[in-house]
KEMITI-167499 format. One record per residue (C-alpha): residue number from 1; residue in three letters; z, x, y. Coordinates in steps of 0.02 Angstrom, whole numbers, m for minus. Layout:
BEGIN
SITE   resi   resn        w        u        v
SITE    NUM    ALA        Z        X        Y
...
REM end
This chain:
BEGIN
SITE   resi   resn        w        u        v
SITE      1    MET     m304    m1086     m189
SITE      2    GLN     m482    m1075     m257
SITE      3    VAL     m436    m1131     m429
SITE      4    PRO     m354    m1297     m373
SITE      5    ALA     m508    m1333     m254
SITE      6    VAL     m625    m1291     m395
SITE      7    LEU     m534    m1409     m518
SITE      8    ILE     m542    m1543     m386
SITE      9    PHE     m721    m1527     m342
SITE     10    ILE     m783    m1513     m525
SITE     11    TYR     m666    m1654     m606
SITE     12    VAL     m656    m1783     m463
SITE     13    ASP     m775    m1934     m503
SITE     14    ALA     m773    m1997     m327
SITE     15    LEU     m862    m1837     m265
SITE     16    ASP     m997    m1852     m398
SITE     17    MET    m1002    m1659     m418
SITE     18    LYS     m972    m1620     m600
SITE     19    ASP    m1098    m1483     m600
SITE     20    SER    m1097    m1304     m523
SITE     21    ARG    m1107    m1369     m338
SITE     22    GLY     m916    m1416     m365
SITE     23    LEU     m885    m1233     m435
SITE     24    TYR     m965    m1154     m281
SITE     25    LEU     m890    m1278     m156
SITE     26    GLY     m714    m1251     m226
SITE     27    VAL     m728    m1063     m210
SITE     28    ALA     m797    m1081      m32
SITE     29    CYS     m655    m1192       22
SITE     30    GLY     m524    m1069      m60
SITE     31    TYR     m604     m921       43
SITE     32    GLY     m609    m1031      196
SITE     33    VAL     m423    m1077      178
SITE     34    LEU     m381     m892      149
SITE     35    SER     m484     m835      308
SITE     36    ILE     m376     m947      411
SITE     37    LEU     m216     m890      341
SITE     38    TYR     m257     m705      360
SITE     39    SER     m318     m740      535
SITE     40    ARG     m150     m827      580
SITE     41    LEU      m62     m673      500
SITE     42    LEU     m156     m547      601
SITE     43    TRP     m149     m647      763
SITE     44    ASN       46     m671      745
SITE     45    THR       92     m491      701
SITE     46    ASP      189     m394      835
SITE     47    TRP       77     m229      823
SITE     48    ASP      192     m132      942
SITE     49    GLU      326     m155      811
SITE     50    VAL      216      m96      667
SITE     51    LEU      164       50      770
SITE     52    ALA      341      100      804
SITE     53    SER      392       77      627
SITE     54    ALA      241      180      556
SITE     55    LYS      279      324      691
SITE     56    GLU      460      321      626
SITE     57    ARG      411      335      444
SITE     58    SER      282      473      485
SITE     59    ALA      418      573      579
SITE     60    LYS      537      555      431
SITE     61    LYS      400      613      310
SITE     62    GLU      360      767      422
SITE     63    ALA      545      815      432
SITE     64    THR      557      807      245
SITE     65    LYS      408      914      224
SITE     66    ASP      467     1042      352
SITE     67    GLU      631     1048      257
SITE     68    VAL      549     1076       96
SITE     69    ALA      443     1210      174
SITE     70    ASP      589     1296      248
SITE     71    ASN      676     1299       75
SITE     72    ASP      516     1365       m6
SITE     73    LYS      507     1504      118
SITE     74    GLU      685     1556       92
SITE     75    ASN      675     1559      m92
SITE     76    THR      503     1587     m174
SITE     77    PRO      498     1587     m363
SITE     78    VAL      467     1777     m361
SITE     79    GLU      618     1804     m253
SITE     80    ILE      725     1693     m371
SITE     81    GLU      672     1789     m514
SITE     82    LEU      708     1954     m437
SITE     83    GLU      886     1895     m380
SITE     84    LYS      917     1845     m561
SITE     85    LYS      866     2021     m627
SITE     86    GLU      965     2110     m500
SITE     87    LYS     1121     2005     m557
SITE     88    VAL     1098     2043     m739
SITE     89    GLY     1062     2229     m695
SITE     90    GLU      884     2235     m751
SITE     91    PRO      764     2351     m665
SITE     92    SER      661     2264     m529
SITE     93    LEU      468     2284     m516
REM end
């Protein structure tokens, strides 16, 4: 949004801004439009739905972490190595 505004303000003869004022005015207009658009986005967002979605994703992530932790408790690398040695018939530590 800023680039078209800058080009308009710099190159339009009717506005008589062929110096750096057009550049700064174009950037300011671009930021103004972005501020309006982001404000509308924030205002129209259903924050209860966003919160519920975030809680659901967090619960899934925690469940996955718990499953991994349970699997790690059952078979630690040392235990896996001992099981392999026992199967082969090597003496354990």
